[in-house]
C-alpha positions in Angstrom: 16.8 -16.2 8.0 15.4 -18.0 4.8 16.9 -19.2 2.0 16.5 -20.5 -1.5 15.2 -24.1 -1.4 16.4 -26.3 -4.0 13.0 -27.9 -4.9 11.3 -24.3 -6.0 11.9 -21.1 -7.1 13.4 -18.0 -5.3 10.4 -16.1 -3.7 10.4 -11.9 -3.8 8.3 -10.3 -1.2 7.0 -7.2 -2.1 5.1 -4.6 -0.2 4.0 -1.2 -2.5 3.1 2.0 -0.8 2.4 5.5 -2.3 0.4 6.9 -5.6 -1.1 5.3 -8.9 2.8 6.2 -10.5 4.3 3.9 -8.1 2.2 1.4 -8.9 3.1 1.5 -11.9 7.0 0.7 -11.1 6.4 -2.2 -8.7 4.3 -3.6 -11.2 7.4 -3.1 -13.4 9.3 -4.8 -10.7 7.1 -7.5 -10.6 7.2 -8.1 -14.6 10.9 -9.0 -14.7 11.2 -10.5 -11.5 8.7 -13.2 -12.8 10.4 -12.3 -16.7 13.8 -14.0 -14.7 11.7 -16.7 -13.4 11.2 -15.5 -9.9 7.9 -17.0 -8.1 5.9 -13.8 -5.5 5.1 -14.9 -2.7 2.4 -13.3 -0.7 3.8 -13.6 2.8 6.6 -12.5 4.5 7.8 -16.4 6.3 7.3 -17.8 2.5 9.7 -15.2 0.8 12.9 -15.1 0.5 13.8 -11.9 0.7 10.9 -8.6 0.6 11.2 -5.2 -1.9 9.5 -2.5 -0.4 8.5 0.5 -2.9 7.9 3.7 -0.3 6.0 6.5 -0.7 8.2 9.9 0.8 6.3 13.0 -0.6 4.9 13.6 2.6 5.6 13.0 6.1 2.5 10.6 7.4 3.7 9.2 4.1 7.3 9.0 5.2 6.4 7.3 8.5 4.1 5.5 6.9 7.1 3.4 4.6 9.3 3.6 7.2 6.6 1.2 9.2 6.5 -0.8 6.5 10.4 -1.6 6.5 10.6 -2.3 9.8 7.2 -4.3 10.0 9.8 -6.1 6.6 12.7 -6.2 8.5 11.1 -8.2 11.6 8.8 -10.2 9.9 11.9 -11.3 7.5 14.7 -10.0 7.8 15.9 -8.9 4.3 14.7 -6.3 2.6 15.5 -3.9 -0.1 13.7 -0.7 -0.5 13.0 1.7 -3.5 10.8 4.5 -4.7 10.1 7.7 -3.8 11.4 7.7 -0.1 14.8 5.8 -1.3 16.0 9.3 -2.5 16.5 9.6 0.7 19.2 6.8 1.7 20.1 8.7 4.6 17.0 9.0 6.2 16.7 5.1 5.8 19.2 3.7 6.5 19.8 5.5 9.8 16.0 4.7 10.8 16.9 0.8 9.6 20.5 0.1 9.3 19.8 -3.7 8.9 18.1 -3.0 4.9 20.2 -4.6 2.1 19.9 -1.9 -0.5 18.3 1.4 -1.4 17.8 2.5 -4.1 15.3 5.5 -5.5 12.5 5.9 -7.7 11.8 4.4 -11.2 15.1 2.4 -10.9 14.3 -1.2 -12.1 18.1 -1.5 -12.6 19.2 -1.0 -9.5 16.0 -2.8 -7.5 17.3 -6.2 -10.2 20.7 -5.5 -9.8 20.4 -5.5 -5.4 18.1 -8.7 -6.0 20.6 -10.9 -8.2 23.4 -10.2 -5.4 21.1 -11.4 -2.6 19.2 -14.0 -4.5 20.6 -14.9 -7.3 18.1 -15.5 -10.5 17.2 -18.6 -11.5 19.1 -20.4 -14.5 16.1 -21.3 -16.4 13.7 -18.4 -16.6 10.2 -19.0 -17.9 9.4 -16.1 -20.0 5.6 -17.8 -21.4 4.7 -17.4 -17.2 4.5 -14.0 -17.7 1.7 -12.2 -19.3 2.0 -10.2 -22.3 0.7 -7.4 -20.5 3.1 -7.5 -17.6 1.7 -8.3 -13.9 -0.8 -6.0 -12.4 -1.5 -5.1 -8.8 -4.1 -4.1 -9.4 -7.7 -6.0 -10.8 -7.9 -7.2 -14.2 -10.6 -5.4 -15.4 -8.6 -1.5 -15.2 -4.5 -0.5 -15.3 -3.0 2.0 -14.7 -0.9 3.7 -17.8 2.3 6.1 -16.6 2.8 8.2 -20.0 5.9 10.2 -18.3 8.1 10.4 -15.7 8.6 13.2 -13.7 7.8 16.9 -13.5 8.4 20.3 -14.4 6.8 22.5 -12.0 8.6 23.5 -8.9 5.3 23.9 -6.7 6.9 25.2 -2.9 5.0 22.6 -1.0 6.5 20.0 -3.1 9.4 17.4 -3.1 9.0 15.7 -6.5 10.9 16.8 -9.2 13.8 16.5 -7.0 12.4 12.8 -6.1 11.6 11.9 -10.5 13.2 14.5 -11.9 12.4 16.7 -14.8 9.4 15.1 -17.1 10.5 12.3 -19.2 7.8 11.4 -22.0 7.5 8.4 -23.4 7.8 7.6 -27.1 3.7 7.9 -28.2 4.4 5.1 -30.5 5.0 2.9 -26.6 2.9 4.1 -25.3 0.1 2.9 -27.3 1.8 -0.7 -27.6 1.7 -1.2 -23.8 -2.4 0.1 -24.5 -3.4 -2.1 -26.9 -1.7 -5.1 -25.4 -3.0 -4.1 -22.1 -7.0 -4.0 -23.5 -6.2 -7.8 -25.2 -5.7 -8.8 -22.4 -8.9 -8.3 -20.8 -8.8 -4.2 -19.1 -12.1 -2.8 -20.1 -10.5 1.0 -18.2 -7.0 2.6 -18.9 -6.6 5.3 -16.4 -3.8 7.1 -17.9 -1.7 9.1 -15.4 1.8 10.9 -15.2 2.6 13.6 -12.7 1.5 16.7 -15.5 -0.3 14.0 -17.8 -0.8 17.3 -19.6 2.3 18.0 -20.4 3.2 14.7 -21.9 5.2 16.0 -24.8 6.5 19.1 -23.4 10.4 18.2 -23.0 10.6 16.0 -27.0 9.1 19.2 -28.6 6.0 17.5 -29.7 8.3 15.2 -32.5 6.3 13.8 -35.2 7.4 9.9 -34.5 5.7 7.1 -36.5 4.0 4.3 -35.7 2.4 1.2 -37.4 3.4 3.1 -40.7 1.5 6.8 -39.6 3.2 10.0 -38.6 1.6 10.7 -34.6 2.6 14.2 -32.6 3.7 13.5 -29.1 0.8 15.7 -27.4 -1.2 14.4 -24.7 -4.1 15.4 -28.0 -2.6 13.3 -30.2 -2.7 10.3 -27.3 -6.1 10.6 -26.1 -7.3 10.7 -29.8 -5.6 7.8 -30.7 -6.7 6.2 -27.1 -9.9 6.4 -27.7 -10.2 4.4 -30.8 -9.4 1.1 -28.5 -12.6 -0.3 -26.6 -11.7 1.0 -23.4 -12.8 3.6 -21.3 -10.1 6.6 -20.6 -9.2 8.1 -18.0 -7.0 11.2 -17.6 -6.0 12.0 -14.5 -3.2 15.2 -13.1 -4.5 17.4 -15.7 -2.8 20.6 -15.5 -5.2 23.5 -16.2 -3.0 24.6 -19.8 -5.0 25.5 -22.8 -4.1 22.6 -24.2 -6.6 21.1 -22.0 -9.3 23.0 -24.2 -8.4 20.9 -27.3 -9.1 17.7 -24.5 -13.0 18.8 -24.6 -14.2 17.7 -27.7 -12.7 14.5 -26.9 -14.9 13.6 -24.7 -17.7 15.3 -26.5 -17.5 12.7 -29.5 -17.1 10.1 -26.8 -13.6 9.0 -27.6 -13.0 9.6 -24.0 -14.7 9.7 -21.0 -15.8 13.0 -20.0 -14.1 13.0 -16.6 -11.2 15.2 -15.7 -9.0 15.4 -12.5 -8.0 18.6 -12.6 -5.3 19.4 -9.6 -6.2 23.4 -8.6 -4.7 23.1 -4.3 -6.5 26.5 -4.1 -8.3 29.6 -5.9 -6.3 32.7 -3.6 -3.9 35.1 -6.6 -1.9 35.2 -3.7 -2.1 31.5 -2.4 -1.4 30.4 -5.5 1.6 32.4 -6.5 3.2 31.4 -2.5 2.6 27.7 -4.3 4.4 28.5 -7.8 1.3 27.0 -8.9 -0.5 27.8 -12.3 -3.9 29.1 -13.3 -6.5 31.7 -11.8 -9.9 31.7 -10.2 -12.2 33.9 -12.9 -9.5 31.9 -15.8 -10.7 28.3 -14.3 -14.7 29.0 -14.0 -14.6 30.5 -17.2 -13.2 27.9 -19.1 -14.9 25.5 -16.5 -18.7 27.2 -18.2 -17.3 26.6 -21.8 -16.4 23.2 -21.3 -19.8 22.2 -20.1 -21.6 24.1 -22.6 -19.8 22.4 -24.6 -19.6 18.5 -22.9 -22.7 18.7 -20.5 -21.8 15.3 -19.3 -18.2 16.1 -17.6 -17.2 16.2 -14.4 -14.3 17.1 -12.9 -12.5 15.9 -9.8 -9.8 18.5 -8.3 -7.6 18.1 -5.0 -7.1 21.6 -2.7 -4.5 22.1 0.0 -6.4 24.0 3.2 -3.9 25.9 5.6 -1.1 26.8 3.1 1.4 29.3 5.2 0.1 32.7 5.0 -3.3 32.0 3.9 -5.6 34.7 5.3 -9.6 34.4 6.0 -9.9 36.2 3.2 -7.3 33.9 1.1 -9.8 30.8 2.5 -13.3 33.2 1.7 -12.0 33.7 -1.6 -11.7 29.7 -1.8 -15.3 29.0 -0.1 -16.6 31.1 -2.7 -14.4 30.0 -6.0 -15.8 26.3 -4.7 -19.9 27.5 -4.4 -19.5 28.9 -7.9 -17.3 26.3 -10.0 -19.3 23.5 -8.3 -16.9 20.4 -9.0 -18.5 16.7 -8.9 -15.2 15.1 -6.2 -12.6 17.1 -4.1 -10.4 16.2 -2.3 -8.4 18.0 0.3 -6.0 17.6 3.2 -4.5 19.9 5.3 -0.9 21.8 4.3 2.1 19.5 6.3 5.3 20.3 5.7 7.1 17.9 4.1 11.2 18.0 4.4 12.6 19.3 1.1 9.9 21.8 0.6 10.0 25.9 -0.4 7.0 25.9 1.7 8.9 25.5 4.7 10.7 28.8 4.9 7.7 30.4 4.0 6.8 32.9 6.5 3.7 33.1 8.2 2.8 29.6 9.0 -0.5 28.2 10.6 -1.9 26.4 13.5 -3.0 23.0 13.0 -5.6 23.9 14.8 -6.4 26.2 12.3 -5.7 24.3 9.3 -7.7 21.4 10.8 -10.6 23.9 11.1 -10.8 25.2 7.8 -10.4 21.4 6.0 -13.6 21.0 8.0 -15.6 23.9 6.8 -13.9 23.1 3.1 -14.6 20.1 3.2 -18.9 21.2 5.2 -19.3 22.6 1.5 -18.1 20.2 -0.7 -20.5 17.7 0.3 -23.2 20.1 0.5 -22.7 20.3 -3.4 -21.6 17.1 -3.8 -25.1 15.5 -2.3 -26.5 18.3 -4.9 -25.1 16.4 -8.1 -25.8 12.9 -7.0 -29.2 13.6 -6.2 -29.6 15.1 -10.1 -28.4 11.9 -10.9 -31.6 9.5 -9.9 -33.8 9.1 -12.3 -30.2 8.7 -14.8 -29.7 5.9 -16.9 -26.1 4.8 -16.8 -23.7 2.3 -18.1 -21.6 1.0 -15.6 -18.8 -1.1 -14.8 -18.9 -3.8 -12.0 -15.8 -4.2 -9.9 -16.7 -6.6 -7.7 -19.7 -9.2 -7.5 -21.1 -10.5 -3.8 -22.9 -11.6 -2.4 -26.1 -10.2 -2.2 -24.6 -7.1 -4.2 -23.0 -5.9 -7.4 -19.9 -3.2 -6.8 -19.8 -0.9 -9.5 -18.6 2.2 -11.0 -20.2 5.1 -13.4 -18.1 6.9 -15.5 -17.9 9.9 -13.2 -16.5 7.3 -10.8 -12.4 6.7 -10.6 -11.1 3.5 -9.1 -10.4 4.1 -5.3 -11.0 7.8 -5.1 -14.6 8.6 -6.3 -18.0 7.0 -5.5 -19.9 3.6 -6.3 -22.9 2.8 -7.5 -24.3 -0.6 -5.4 -27.0 -3.3 -7.4 -28.9 -4.7 -4.8 -29.5 -8.7 -5.7 -27.6 -11.8 -7.2 -26.2 -11.2 -10.9 -25.2 -13.4 -13.9 -22.0 -10.9 -13.9 -17.9 -11.0 -13.7 -15.7 -7.9 -12.7 -14.9 -5.5 -15.6 -18.6 -6.4 -16.8 -20.4 -3.1 -19.1 -24.2 -3.5 -17.9 -26.6 -0.2 -18.5 -28.6 0.5 -14.6 -31.0 3.7 -13.7 -30.1 5.0 -10.7 -32.9 4.8 -7.7 -31.3 6.4 -4.7 -28.8 8.7 -3.5 -26.7 9.1 -0.6 -23.4 11.6 0.2 -21.2 9.4 -1.7 -22.5 6.5 -3.7 -25.6 5.2 -6.0 -28.4 2.9 -6.1 -29.2 1.9 -9.4 -31.2 -1.5 -10.8 -30.1 -3.4 -13.9 -32.6 -1.8 -16.9 -34.4 -4.4 -18.3 
């Protein structure tokens, strides 16, 4: 069993799983660890204990988290569990009774208390070792900025509210201060995230706060406008199709924020949306998409869908396919429905066999693949500003405004270039594929 050396600060290993919201939680824990003088170990062997930040959203994520805990126990032996799966402590302890402590998500104080109980902090922490922007798990040139916790929706397929609670918005001045520190530290793209980004401020009744002597209303439009004054790309994720979204499109048309809308629709059939307890109706979404595109022709829309939800008939599925053909979304992620322990959807009648769910997913993605290919082909000949993500031997890997990191496509620029990650360059698109683009720098 590892023990702290008297010649070095105690070291903590860290495993971070799950969505970008969980990534931000991990960054906060890591920042606090560094502020208190702990070292962060990149290996199990070099760690005095290991923290595993888990995901518990769907069964596959639960299995991955339990496997990660088991691996950390086997390789190190001293493990603290936190995150969404930690909210199901009985499940964690039944699978892995030797874990030292289990906490739920957003539990910085509880995690640090568990760390202190096992590995006391150094007596003289070096706060200067912590950068103003905190410790980040993303590359230096982009960062996730979480503006709220929790969610007020009760979608039948989701257990997030039981794990993370109801909506709690951060004060608008606090968010803007953090954004400023990130940009000052070299971040060139801020990815704005929450469980429900467009509901920002609802729990605070959109109160007016004073920030740097100015009154600011706590809502997503005001926040987006202020963030747009920074020298960085501002990308909005997890936007529910509320009416206030209409007020974001002019900001995109003005160039204040990226003309990119990540709007998880999940389905289009009225019957399935009702069973999911989801907002929106397909006809209204199509009308709004037309208005938005007329106002901001550069708009790129990304969405996610669930195929094979309990009770989904052939007619519901065909309705969804027709919606997809009419909506012509730029980027789409889709999943075959998977039961989640504790979700209300488990009690719905008429569950579909796995073979049917997977077959519908394949058909859905085949339709979207044709749309995506056509959308990308239309980019050939365009000149676009791209953000460099990687400098590899013989090529650059970059992204346009239409591509969020890790989930969307890339722009490959062949050749050797004296550039660094985080640089912006203009390229001309010369070729398109199913997901990615090729380009050359504009002289």
